N, C-alpha and C positions, 0 to 999 in steps of 0.2 A: 464638437471637434474631438474631444478626448476619446470618444468611442471608436473613432476611425484611425487612431494613431497607435500602431502596434507597440512601439517602444514605451509609450506611456502606460499602456495596458499591462505590458510585461513587468514593468517596475511595480505597478500596483499589485500584481499577482505575487511577486516575490515578497513584498512587504506583508501580504496576507498570509503567506506560508510560514513566515517567521514571526513568532510572538515578541521577540526581543527587538530593540531598535537596530537598524542596519545603516552603516555609513556608506558614503559614496564609493569608496575604494572597493568594499566588499560587494556592493551592488554592481559595480563595473565587472568584477570577476564572475559573478553569477550570470550577468547578462551575456558575457562572452561565451559561457558554457551553453547558452541557449541560442547562440548564433547572432547575437547583437553586439558588435564590436564598438564600444563607446569608451572614450577617455574618462578619467575621473571628472574632468572639467565639464564634459558634455553631460554626464550624469547629474552633476550639480545644477546645470541649466534646467534639465528636466524636473529635478526635485524642486527648484525654485518656482517653476510654473505650477507644479502640483500643490505646493504650499499656498500659492496665491489663490488657487481654486478651492482650497479648503479640504483637499483630499489627503494631504499628509501633514504631519506635525513634527517639528524638530525637538528631540529630547536632549537638551544640553549638548555635550560633545559626543554623545553615544550614537547618534544617527536619527533616522526617521522611523515613524510608525504610521499606520493608517489611522485616519479619523473615522468616526462612524459614517460620515458622508463618503469618504474614500472607499470604505468597505462596501457600501451600497453601489457605488459606481463600478467597482470591480465585479460584483455579482451581476450587474446589469450590462456588462460588456457584450458586444455582439456575439450571438450564439455561434455563428459560423466561425468566428475567430477563436472560440474556445474549444471547438471540436478537435480532438486529437491531443488536447493538453494533458489528459490523464495518462494516456499511454506513453506520451513523451517523457513525463516525469518518471514513470516506472522504468522506462528504458534507460534513463540516466542512472537510476539506482542500480540497475543490472550491470551497467558498464563499470560502475564504481565498486561493485562487489568483487572481492578478491579471494573469496573462500576457496580453499583447496580441501576437498573431502578426503583425500589420501592422507593428509597430515592433521586435518581438523583445525586448521589455522586460517587466518585471513578475516576479511570483513564481510558481513552479511547485511541485507536490507531489513529494516524493521518498521513496525507501526508503533506509535506512541499513544497510549490512552491515559487520560487524566480522570481520576475519581476522587470524590471527597473522602477525607480520612475516616469519617464516621461510617462510610459504606465499604471500606476496604475488605473487611472479613466476608461480607456477602458477595462482593465481586470476586474475591479469591475462590470462594466456594463454587461460583458459577464457572470460573475458569478451570477449576479442578475437575468439574464434571466433564468438560470438553476434553481435558487432558486424559482422563480415565477412559472416555469413550473412543479416543484415538481419532477424532475428527478435526484436529487442528493440523496445520501444515508442519508444525514442529512439536515435539513431545513435551515442551515446557515453556515457561514464560519467566520474566524477570521483573522484580520490583525495582524501580529506579530510585536511587538515592542522590540527593544534593544536585539536582539539575535545575538550571535557571529557568527552564521552560515550565517547570511545575510550580504553580502559585502556592502561596502559603495556605495551609489547611487542606491541601490536596496531596495525592500520591500519584506518581507516574508508574505505568506498567508497560513493559516492552513485550511485544509478540513478534515473531519473525514473519516477514513478508515473503510470499512464495516467489516473488521476482528474484529472490536470491538464487534459485535454481537456474534461472536464465543466464546469470553471470557465470555459473559453473559450465553450462553448456557452451557458452560463447568461448570460454578459455580452452575448451576441448575441441574447438573448431566445428561445433555442431550448430547450424543455423536453427534458431528457435523463434517462433512467432506466438505472442500472447494473443489468442483469438477471441475467446468469449469468457464472460463471467456468468454463472448460472445458478439456478435453484435445482439441486439434485434430490430426487425422490428416492428414499431408501426404505425398504420394507423387510423387517426381520433380519436386519444386518446386510441385506443384499441391495446394492445400488441398481435401480430399475431404469430410470430415464431422467432427462432434463425437463422440468416443467416449463422453465423459461430460460432464454439465453439473450444476452446483450453483447454486441461486438464492442471491443475496446476502442476501435479506431473510428467509431462514428458516434461517440457520446461525449457529453460535456460533464458527466459525473461518473464516478466509479460505480460500475454496475452493482457490485456487492453491497456497497454503502446504500444504494437506492433500495435494494431488497430488504435490508435491515430496517431502514427508516420507515419503510412502507408496511412493516409488520408481515412480511411475506415468507417468514421462516418458521420452522418448528424444531429448532435445534435442541431445546430442552426435552422435547418428546423423544428425539433420537437418543439423547444421552440416557434417558430412563428406560426406554422400551426397544431401542434399536430400530425404530420406525419413525420417520419424520422427513422434513425438508431441510437440507443443509446447504451450505454455500461451497461452490467448487469453481475452479478455473479450468479452461481448456486451452492447451498449447498445441501447436503443430510443429513437427520436426520431420525432416526427410526420412522416408522409409529406408533409404540406403544407409542411414546412420543408426539403424536399430541396435547394432552391437554396442556402439559407443554410448548410446542412450541408456541401455540396460546396465552398463558398467557404472555410469554416473549414478543411476538410481540405487544400485547396490551399495556403493560407497557412501552416499548421503544417508541411506537408511541406517547404516552402521553408526552414523554420527547423531542419530536421533530424529531425522526428518521422516515424515510420514507421507509417502506417496509412492506409486500412483494408486488412485482408486481403480483406474483402468487404463490400458495402453493397447492401441491397435488401430488399424485403418478402417474398422467398422466398430464404433463405440456407441453403446446405448442407441438413442434415436438421432444421433448425428449422421449426416449424409456420408456414405463411404467415399474414400479417396485412395486410389491405387498407388499414389505417389507419396502420400504423407501419412504419418501416424498422428493420431490424436492422443495426447497425454492429459488425463483428467486427474486433478489433485485437489484435495481439500484446501480451503483457504484458511489462513491464520485469523481471518475475521470471524470465524465460527466462535472463537473465544468471546469476542465483543458482542456478537449477535445473541449468544446465550444470556449474557448479562442484560442486554436491552430487553429481551423477552421477559425477564423477571422484574422489569420496571426500575432497574437501577440507573442512576445518573452516571453516565460515562461518555466522555468526548474523546474521539479518536482522530489522530492525523494519520492517514494512510500513506505509507512510504515516507516516513518522517526523516529518514537518513540511513547512514551505514554505521555499523558498530562492530568491534572485534567479536568474533564468535565466542571467544573465551569468556567475555563479559556477560554473555547471554546464558551460558550453561552453568553459571554459579548457582548454588542452591537458592530456591525461592524463600 
């Protein structure tokens, strides 16, 4: 029964996305953002059922968390129900991004990585390689202090998510579509072609996360020799908006953002489109991918939330 009820599944997903306990009121608010209008009382009803099934557990007055069985149930939810979940989450973050490149103020979207304290120096060294090579979406990262999501003995690291640019484009009235995540082959510093592409709207997992976990990158090689396989995203914008797109790019570059790798209606081995431009940008996940390639223990939540830009650009 549970696998065919979208409201139950959505509650389980929300609890999985948040490490801390969540109460009924907050759950009701998040459900509303996702198109499920439920009263606090209705949410309590659903939670009571999930408690009975052993999928959730109440932590005092703080709210609910997933049990191991609940986590398994969430992962085993119907595949067709989960298709589109990744892009929907990213689009919500884009909508909430208020960054204004003209003033360098507002909120941007970010990824949150958790690493053991003992590995921090090695992880930072891996991140610094990407920073120096210029193959991250943003030219820096931020060590996170005093965050309840970071367990004892660990350290949090924020990297900017490229969906931040989508929020800027939207506020400039430029329609933008996140199309693909891919493995970009680069030789002697020159981007050549996409080795693989996965569409964001037909997958149940973030494409770039899949490439990292499958060992299909050679970011470390690129950082050392300028030849390797890096992670990049492909966005599509109307060709009629080319002037506005270039203005946004210039303003964001001045704020420390690193893109595009390429912009045009015929880009690399992508099919040509006379009506739309393909905008290729390095992913902020290249930071994480480089650390993973070095065998470091790092866990990352992609699109963990929004944060003030000023808090990201503080010294590492």
